[in-house]
N, C-alpha and C positions, 0 to 999 in steps of 0.2 A: 438489386439489393436485400442485404440479409443482415438480420440483429443477431448479437453476440454479446454474451455474457463475457466481461473483461476482465481480471484480476491479476496484475502484474508484479505482485509484491506478494510471494511465497517462499519462508525458507525452507533449508533441507537440515533437517539433525544428524541424520545416522545415514552411513551407506548398509546398503543390503547385509552386509555380514558385520554388520553392527559398531563400524568405525565411528568415530564421533566426528563430526563436521562441523557443527556450531554447540554452544554453548549455551542454557536456557531455552533449549529446547525441545518438544516429545521425542521420546526413544523412537516412537514407529514415523516418525517424519521422512520415509526414507522420498525417494526421487520416484520411483514407481507408485507407493500410496499415495502421494500427491498427483500423479496422473488418474488413479484407479478411483480416488475416494471424489474428488474434485469434479470431476464428469458423472459418476453414477450416485452420486449422492446430494451436494451441492447444487448441481447443475451448470456450471462454470463452463463455458465454452472453451475458453483460451485462458492460459496461468503461464505468467512469468516467474519462474523459478529461477531464484538467486542461490547463493553459493556453489555455482558450478564448475570456480574454478579449482576445487579440491581435486587430486588426482585420484581419490575417494569416489566422487560423484562422477567422474570423468569416464571410470572404469565402468561403473554400474550403466551407465548410457549407453557404451558401447557394446554392453553384455544382453542388453534390450534390442540393441540395432540387431546383434550377430542372431539373436532367436525372433529377427523378424516380427518384434511386439512393437516398434519404434521405428519410425521410417523418417527420414528429411523430406519434407515438403518442397514442393515449386515455390519460388517464391520467398521460403525463407521461414523456419522453425520445424519442430519434430513435430510427428502424427501420432499419438498413442492408442494401437487397436483401432483404426479406422474412427476413429472417433474425438478424444481429444488432443487440441493443439498447445505443446510446452514451447516457448521461448525463452532461449537458454541465457542466461543472465549473471553476474554477481551485482553483490551489494557490497561497496568498500569503502571505506572510512580514510579521510584525509586530513592531513594537517596543515594550517596556514601559519607562514612567518612570521607575521603578527599576533599571532594566538588564535586558541579555537578549532576546533573539531569539524568535521560533517558527514553524511553522508548521501552518497549517490548511488542511483541504478544505471548499470552498464551492460547493455543487451545485445546481442549477436545472431546474425543470421542463420550461421551455419554451424554443425560442431568443429568443423574444422577453424572456422574465424575464432569462437571461442578458447578452442585448444592451444592457436597460436598467440592469442591474448595471454592464455595463463603461463606458458613457456614464457614471455616478456616480462608478466608481473615477477615470476622467480625472483628477479632481481631488486625486487622492491616490496618484499611480503617475507616476512620470516618464517613463519611456518604456515604454507599455504596448504597443508593436510588438515587441520582442524581447527585453522584462524584465518581464512582466506581472504576475509574482510580487509584485515588492518596491514594498510598500505605506507610507506614512507613517501610520499608524494604530497604535492599539493595539488588541490585541486586542478588549479589552471594546469600543470604539468599531465595529471590523470586525463583530463576530457581531450588533449591531443593525442595521446597513446591509443585511448580507446575509439577515436576519428582513423588513426594511422590504418587498425583493423578492422574497419569498416562497423563497427561499433556504432550505438545511439548512447545518450550520458544524457541521465533525468535526476536534476534533486531530490532526494528523497524527503520526505515528511518536513518538508524547507519550514516548517516554522516550530518546529519542536523546540523547547531547552535546550535540550543536550543532544549532540550529534549533528546539528544541521544548520545552514547558512543563515537564515534569519534570528535563528535562535539563540547562534552561538557564536558566527563570526562576521556579519554585517549585516548595517543596514540596507545596504543593496547589493545587489549580484554585482555590481558595474568596479566594487571594492575589489571583489575575486578574479573576475574575467576581463579581457578587453571587449570590444567589440566586436572581433572575430568570432573570439570564444563562443558567447554569448548565443552570438548568431546560430552556433550548432546545438544551443539547446531547445529540443523540438516542445518540451513538456516538464511540468513539477508536479509534483506530488504532496497534495495536499497535507495528509497528513491525519487521526482518529479527533484532532481537537480542533481544526478550523474545516471551512466549507466553502464553497466559491464564492459565495455571497464578501467573506472578508477577506479573502485572498484577493478580490478584485478591489478590494481599497488603494492596492501598488499600482499603479499605472506603469511601469517599466516587466510587469506580468501581461500586457496585455493581447501579445501576441503570442501568449505561449498557451500550451491546452492544460489544463488542468485533468489529474487523474485523483480518483478515488479506489486507495490499495488496502488489501484487508494487513498485510505488512504480519501475515499469519505464522506465528511459531508454534502451532499444534494444526493438526488436521479441522476439528473442528471451526479453527478461527477463520479457516478458507472465505471468502466472502462476505466477510462480514464489512467491508466496504467493495463496491465494484463499479464498473464501468457498463454502459450498453455504447458498444460500437457497429455502425454499419457500414459494412464494406462488400465487396462482391464474393469475397470468401475469406476464411481465416488464416494469415500469414504473416510473417513479419514485414513486408513490403505495403501488403494493405496497410496494418497498423501505423507505420510509419505516412501514411495516406493521411490516415483519419487524423492523427494528430495537426497536419498541415492542412486537413479542410478541401484537399485534394482530390479532384474528377468523383463528386459527389460523395467521396467516403467521409465519416464525420463519428465524432462522440456524441451522439443522440442524449444522452445521461449521465450525471454522477449519481451514485445511490452511496450514502455513508451516513455513521452517525449522525445523530445529534450530535455537535461539538461536544456541548456542556457533559456527553456520554465519555468523553476522552480524557485521557489520565492527565492531560497537561492545560486544558480549557482555562482555568484561572490560578491567580498566584496564588501558592499554598505556603504555609510559614513553616520550618520543618521543626522548630523549637514548640509552637503550639500545636503542633499537627492537626492543622486544619486547614480548607478553604477560607482565603480572607474573602467575605462577602461584600467589600465595600465595592462603591461604583468602581467601576473602571478607568483609566490605568491603575491597576494598584503593585507601585514598585518597595514595599518594602511592608514590615508588620505594624499597626498602629498599637500596640504592646510595647512593642521596642524596637528603635531602629538597629539593636544589635542581632537581633534577631536572625536568621538565615532563612531568605525566601527563595523559592522557585518561580521565577515570574511566568504567569499565563500565556501563551496563545493570544489571547484575545487581547490582553494588557501589552502582551510584544506588540502587535499590529496595531494597536491605539497610537503609540508610539512614532513607529515608521510608515504610516499609510501617508500617502500624499492627497487623499481625496477620502472624505467623510462617506459621499454615497457612492455603494459598488457599481463598477460599469458593466452588467448582465447582458447588455442590446443582442452582442453577437455570441453570447455563451451559450449553451446547451442546460437546461434545467438543474439543479441540483435538488434530489429528493431526499428527504430524512430516512432512513431505513434502521429498525431496532433489530440485532441478530436475536434467533429463537431463544440461545441462552441469556442472554438480557432478562427476558423477559420474567416476571413474577410467577412461581412455581412453574417453571416450565424446565425439568431437567433432561436429560441422556433419554430417559424411556421415555418422555412425553415427544420428543426430538423424534425419536428412533420408528415411532408407529406414527405420527405425520408424515415423517419421509416415505414409510413404506405404503400410507396410503396415496397421496399425494405423487408422488414417483422422485421429488427432490424439492432441498429448500426452499430454490427457488420460486419452485411453482406453492409451495405455502405463502412464501412472503409476499408474491406479486397476484395470484391469482384465484386463490382459494377465496369463496364466499364466507361470509357469517356461517351461511344456515349448512354448507360443507363443510365447515370446519368442528361446529357440535358434534357431528357425527363421529367426532375422533375425541374433542378432549372437552374440557368443561364450556359452559357459555362464558364466565370471566377471562379466561385463557382465549377462546374465540374472540371475544371484544376485543380484550388488548393488541391479539395480533391487529386486528382489522383498525385499531386506534391508532397503532404505532407506524402500521401504512398511509395513514394520515395525517401525520406528525402530531396527534392531539395527545402523546402521554406525557403527564408530569415528570420533569427532570431535576432529579439534583447536581448541580456542577459539579466535574472532578478538577483534579490539579495534583499536582507534586507526586505523579507516578501513581495515582488513585484512578480509578474509574470511576465517573459518576453513575446514578442508581436512578431506576424505575420506579417512582413514589407508587405503592400501592392505592 
C-alpha cells in the first residue's frame, strides 16, 4: 500500500480561454492550472475537481486529452502528465420541498460518465455554462440521478449554516433520504468549521467516512484541508474502497484547520458584528433577541447531537493543520521561498524540522510552523463568514 495526499473539493473559476465558470473564484483557477499547481507546489497527489459539468471545462479537458497531457486511468480518474490524478466531479445545490438548500459533491469515474451526467442535468440547470452548480432538484432526486450514471454522492461541508444539510435543512439526514438512498452515501465532508471529534457526536454518521477538503476558490487555498489515503494506487475505484475500508484500503488520517479558524465555528451576531463568546450553544444575541445571528457549527452540533462523547475508536486521527498563509508574518514571497527550498507545501507542513526551517525563514516563523504542526497555537474563533485568527 502507498500513502497519497488527497483533496476532493477544488473549484474551477475560468476556462483556459477566460470564460467564467464559477463566480467568486480566482481568474487563474483553470483545470490545467489546478493540476499543475496542486502537484508541483502543493504536493497533493489526488485532486477532486468540481464544476466539471460546464461545457467550457469539458472542452478544456478534451483539449488536454487530445494533446496527450491528460489520460484516463484504469480504475477511473484522469492522470495529468504522468503524475497528478484528477477525479472529475461537480458541486450541486439542491432545494428541499420543506425549505432549505444544501450542497453535495458528485464524482464520476470517466470523462464519458460525467459528460452523460452533464447532458442529463441540462434539464435541471438553467445555465450550465457558468452556473453549473444550481439545479432544480431535491437531494433525494439528485442522488438517484448520480447513482444511475455510476457516480458517487457526498454531502458537502455538511454542518455549515449556509447551504448544507445539518446547517440548513434538517436535524437528521433521514429527514432527507430514505434508508436505501442513505446507504448510497459513503462519506460526508466536514467543512472548515468542524472536525472528526465534533461530527462523531452524531450516531447516524458512524458508518460514513469523514473527509477534510479545502473547498478551494483559489490556487493558494488548495490543500488547506486534506486527507491521507492508503491505497494500492491512485484511482477512482481505490478511493471508493478507502471510503469503505475494503481490502486494506483506508483513510489513514484527516488534516484540517482547527475548527476555531473556520468561518462559521461559533455563533455570530450580524448587528453587533462580532462572535458571541458565551458558552455554547448560543442561538441568540445576549444584547437583543431581535438581533439576527448566524448560528455556529459548534453551537448547532450541540443542539442536534445524540451523544456528548465522540465515538472515535474506528476512525482515523484528525490532525490540526494551519496553512502557511494563515501564519503571522508569512506572505506570498515567504511561501515561495519555503516551497522552492523544500519542494512543496506538504513537505514544509509535515516534514521540515525547526533547524531546517530556520535556514529559510526567521526563528519566529519556524517556531510557529512547528507549533501549528503540534496544535499548540493560540486561536481566536471565527464565525459569521469571518475566519478565525492566529494570535501572534
